[in-house]
C-alpha positions as CSV (number, residue, x, y, z in Angstrom):
1,X,3.7,2.3,9.1
2,X,1.8,-0.5,10.9
3,X,3.5,-3.8,11.0
4,X,1.3,-6.7,9.8
5,X,2.7,-10.2,9.9
6,X,-0.5,-12.1,9.1
7,X,-3.6,-11.3,7.2
8,X,-6.8,-13.2,7.9
9,X,-10.1,-13.1,6.0
10,X,-13.4,-14.1,7.5
11,X,-15.9,-15.6,5.1
12,X,-19.1,-14.8,7.0
13,X,-20.5,-11.3,6.3
14,X,-20.2,-8.5,8.9
15,X,-22.8,-5.7,9.3
16,X,-20.9,-2.6,8.2
17,X,-22.5,-0.6,10.9
18,X,-20.3,-2.6,13.3
19,X,-17.8,-0.5,15.3
20,X,-14.5,-1.5,16.8
21,X,-15.9,-3.5,19.7
22,X,-18.3,-5.5,17.5
23,X,-15.6,-6.2,14.9
24,X,-13.2,-7.2,17.7
25,X,-15.8,-9.5,19.2
26,X,-16.2,-11.2,15.7
27,X,-12.4,-11.6,15.5
28,X,-12.4,-13.4,18.9
29,X,-15.3,-15.6,17.8
30,X,-13.9,-16.6,14.4
31,X,-10.2,-16.6,15.0
32,X,-10.0,-17.3,18.8
33,X,-8.1,-14.1,19.6
34,X,-6.9,-10.9,18.1
35,X,-3.2,-11.5,17.7
36,X,-0.7,-8.6,17.7
37,X,0.5,-7.6,14.2
38,X,-2.4,-9.3,12.5
39,X,-5.1,-7.9,10.2
40,X,-8.6,-9.3,10.0
41,X,-10.8,-8.7,7.0
42,X,-14.6,-8.7,6.8
43,X,-17.1,-7.9,4.0
44,X,-20.8,-7.2,3.9
45,X,-23.3,-9.6,2.3
46,X,-23.0,-7.8,-1.1
47,X,-19.2,-7.9,-0.9
48,X,-18.9,-4.2,-2.0
49,X,-17.7,-3.0,1.4
50,X,-14.9,-4.2,3.6
51,X,-13.7,-3.6,7.1
52,X,-10.2,-4.3,8.3
53,X,-9.3,-4.7,12.0
54,X,-5.6,-4.5,12.9
55,X,-4.1,-5.2,16.3
56,X,-0.7,-3.3,16.2
57,X,0.5,-4.7,19.6
58,X,-0.7,-1.6,21.5
59,X,-4.2,-0.9,20.3
60,X,-6.8,-1.7,17.7
61,X,-7.2,0.0,14.3
62,X,-10.5,-0.3,12.2
63,X,-10.5,0.8,8.6
64,X,-13.3,0.6,6.0
65,X,-13.3,0.5,2.2
66,X,-16.1,0.7,-0.3
67,X,-16.1,-0.1,-4.0
68,X,-18.2,2.3,-6.1
69,X,-18.5,-0.3,-8.8
70,X,-18.2,-4.1,-8.7
71,X,-17.5,-6.1,-5.6
72,X,-14.7,-7.8,-3.7
73,X,-13.8,-11.4,-4.6
74,X,-14.9,-12.9,-1.3
75,X,-14.9,-16.7,-0.7
76,X,-18.1,-18.3,0.4
77,X,-18.7,-19.7,3.8
78,X,-18.7,-23.2,2.3
79,X,-14.9,-22.9,2.0
80,X,-14.5,-22.5,5.8
81,X,-14.9,-19.6,8.2
82,X,-11.5,-18.1,7.6
83,X,-8.6,-17.9,5.1
84,X,-5.0,-16.6,5.3
85,X,-3.7,-14.2,2.6
86,X,-0.3,-12.8,1.8
87,X,0.5,-9.2,1.2
88,X,0.2,-9.5,-2.6
89,X,-3.2,-11.2,-2.3
90,X,-4.4,-8.4,0.0
91,X,-3.4,-5.8,-2.5
92,X,-5.4,-7.6,-5.2
93,X,-8.4,-8.0,-2.9
94,X,-8.5,-4.3,-2.0
95,X,-8.5,-3.4,-5.7
96,X,-11.4,-5.8,-6.4
97,X,-9.2,-8.2,-8.3
98,X,-9.4,-12.1,-8.1
99,X,-6.8,-12.5,-5.4
100,X,-7.2,-16.3,-5.3
101,X,-5.1,-16.5,-8.5
102,X,-2.2,-14.6,-7.0
103,X,0.6,-16.0,-4.8
104,X,1.1,-19.6,-3.7
105,X,-2.6,-20.3,-4.3
106,X,-2.0,-20.0,-8.0
107,X,1.1,-22.2,-8.1
108,X,1.4,-24.9,-10.8
109,X,2.9,-28.0,-9.2
110,X,2.0,-30.7,-11.7
111,X,2.6,-30.9,-15.5
């Protein structure tokens, strides 16, 4: 449907009242630019709501998700202002699962 080559997560909370222009301004501030075919994820302070801004190469898409129970496993600001996820980690994050344990981040390299 929409081609997404990179998925980026911002660790600082975003006010969920923010619209497309405010979210785009935050992307430019945190990531330097909104790159085509990239998704940028933001959560509120309680981490129970998420907004995703996607630049599809032509325009901007803004989607929102809210968990009725629990919260998203969002890294704290102390780990840096941004993190890159793969598609499998995104699927886990959207479901409210601990995405940090999935993909290359959970690889065992030493016995």
